[in-house]
C-alpha angles and dihedrals in degrees: 000000000000115000091238091061093050090048093051093049090049093049092048093048090051091045091053095059095036089053094050093050092045095048088051089054092048091053092044092049099042109020123213100325131131091255087072093065097071092046092049092052093046090048097046100038103042111063116229095337095065094060091039090054093055093043089054092046091049090056094053098039115111109246118229 
């Protein structure tokens, strides 16, 4: 197997688990509102950077 294929598989497996955990946090933080839809699309469609973007946003967001 070419190394590029192995790296792609590893990245997608990591993204799968990271995306599930991040979507859980989005739903836990915001509930079921329309604001969740863009975050879900970003998290699920952009490998590794989507979940990282929400986790960074979550760190700097002001708590109520």
